TORLUM-836731 format. One record per residue (C-alpha): x, y, z; residue in one letter. Coordinates in Angstrom, 2 decimals. Each point is the difference from the previous one (the first is absolute). Layout:
! residues N
FIDO,X,Y,Z,a
...
This chain:
! residues 120
FIDO,-116.99,107.59,10.18,m
FIDO,0.11,-1.39,-3.52,q
FIDO,-1.67,-3.36,-0.56,k
FIDO,3.26,-1.79,-0.91,d
FIDO,1.72,1.41,3.13,e
FIDO,-2.95,-1.15,2.09,l
FIDO,0.24,-3.52,-1.45,i
FIDO,3.77,-0.17,0.63,k
FIDO,-0.26,1.22,3.61,r
FIDO,-3.06,-2.07,1.00,y
FIDO,0.45,-3.01,-2.30,y
FIDO,-0.04,-2.66,2.76,s
FIDO,-3.03,1.60,1.61,q
FIDO,-1.91,0.33,-3.28,i
FIDO,0.44,-3.75,-0.59,l
FIDO,-2.22,-0.78,3.01,l
FIDO,-3.45,-1.34,-0.89,d
FIDO,-1.90,2.91,1.52,d
FIDO,2.15,2.72,-1.54,l
FIDO,0.52,1.32,-3.50,s
FIDO,1.68,2.97,-1.65,v
FIDO,-3.31,1.86,0.12,e
FIDO,-0.47,-0.70,3.73,k
FIDO,3.60,1.04,0.68,q
FIDO,-0.70,3.27,-1.80,e
FIDO,-3.10,0.46,2.16,m
FIDO,2.08,-0.65,3.14,l
FIDO,2.46,2.69,-1.09,s
FIDO,-2.89,2.49,0.07,k
FIDO,-1.17,-0.94,3.52,k
FIDO,0.65,2.00,3.14,s
FIDO,0.48,-1.48,3.47,i
FIDO,0.54,1.66,3.38,t
FIDO,2.25,-1.73,2.53,v
FIDO,-0.55,1.27,3.53,i
FIDO,3.09,-0.64,2.08,g
FIDO,3.51,-0.42,-1.39,c
FIDO,1.45,-2.22,2.72,g
FIDO,0.50,-3.74,0.29,g
FIDO,-3.10,-0.95,-2.01,l
FIDO,-0.68,3.07,-2.13,g
FIDO,3.48,0.31,-1.48,s
FIDO,0.15,-3.54,-1.48,p
FIDO,-3.61,0.35,-1.12,l
FIDO,0.89,3.19,-1.89,a
FIDO,3.04,-1.72,-1.54,a
FIDO,-2.08,-2.93,-1.23,y
FIDO,-2.71,2.28,-1.37,l
FIDO,2.62,2.04,-1.85,a
FIDO,1.63,-3.19,-1.24,g
FIDO,-3.34,-1.29,-1.25,a
FIDO,-0.42,3.15,-2.08,g
FIDO,-2.60,2.02,1.89,v
FIDO,0.07,3.43,-1.65,g
FIDO,-0.33,2.33,2.99,t
FIDO,0.79,-0.86,3.59,i
FIDO,-0.80,2.60,2.63,k
FIDO,1.96,-0.47,3.22,l
FIDO,-1.43,1.36,3.26,v
FIDO,2.01,0.06,3.23,d
FIDO,1.07,2.70,2.48,d
FIDO,2.91,-1.94,1.48,d
FIDO,3.72,0.48,-0.59,t
FIDO,2.60,-2.72,-0.39,v
FIDO,1.77,-0.90,3.24,e
FIDO,2.91,-2.35,0.74,l
FIDO,-2.40,-2.35,1.80,r
FIDO,-1.96,-0.48,-3.27,n
FIDO,2.88,-1.32,-2.09,l
FIDO,0.01,-3.63,1.10,h
FIDO,-3.57,-0.59,-1.21,r
FIDO,-0.66,2.76,-2.53,q
FIDO,2.47,-1.11,-2.61,v
FIDO,-0.65,2.74,-2.55,f
FIDO,1.68,2.56,2.25,f
FIDO,3.69,0.44,0.80,s
FIDO,2.02,2.00,2.51,e
FIDO,0.14,2.79,-2.60,n
FIDO,-3.78,0.36,0.35,d
FIDO,-0.02,0.61,3.78,i
FIDO,-1.89,3.21,0.72,g
FIDO,-1.72,0.07,-3.40,i
FIDO,-3.76,-0.47,-0.35,k
FIDO,-0.77,-3.63,-0.81,k
FIDO,-2.16,0.98,-2.96,v
FIDO,2.87,1.97,-1.54,k
FIDO,2.61,-2.72,0.62,a
FIDO,-2.28,-2.76,-1.30,l
FIDO,-1.07,2.01,-3.02,s
FIDO,3.63,0.74,-0.90,d
FIDO,0.87,-3.69,0.34,y
FIDO,-2.91,-1.15,-2.15,l
FIDO,0.75,2.56,-2.70,k
FIDO,3.50,-1.48,-0.32,i
FIDO,-1.18,-3.59,0.24,l
FIDO,-2.87,0.39,-2.46,i
FIDO,0.17,3.35,-1.82,p
FIDO,-3.34,-0.38,-1.79,t
FIDO,-2.65,0.60,2.70,p
FIDO,-1.21,3.53,0.60,k
FIDO,0.84,-0.10,3.67,m
FIDO,-1.77,2.55,2.17,k
FIDO,0.61,0.56,3.65,f
FIDO,-1.58,2.07,2.71,t
FIDO,0.53,0.56,3.69,t
FIDO,-3.65,0.60,0.79,k
FIDO,-1.03,-0.67,3.53,n
FIDO,-1.53,-3.49,-0.05,l
FIDO,-2.90,1.02,2.21,r
FIDO,-0.94,2.79,-2.42,n
FIDO,0.47,-2.34,-2.95,y
FIDO,-2.26,-2.67,1.48,i
FIDO,-2.64,2.56,0.98,m
FIDO,-0.15,1.44,-3.52,t
FIDO,-0.21,-3.41,-1.71,t
FIDO,-2.11,-2.00,2.44,s
FIDO,-3.27,1.07,-1.61,s
FIDO,0.88,-1.78,-3.24,q
FIDO,-1.47,-3.42,-0.75,t
FIDO,2.55,-2.75,-0.47,y
């Protein structure tokens, strides 16, 4: 994203004391993994995308069901039967077309086992 586009999109955020254009540029180069795209993970992903995080990796094996719609507001009846990561990714790409959204349907158990040796 060009610097002037970045300033226009994130102007109100850049005005905050702890942020600057340079820090916003750094944020646009960061990568975050959101595990779970349900009631908590989907709004988290939306806020991260809205804040300008460059790459958001979504991890969830679940599909959208009718019983999800009352509390998982980023899904609609058109998404029923679709993997949550796909539906959420599609929504976020329309809402905020700048992040490099990545999604995967990796089994969470395998994902946690392969990453649990890292130091956080």
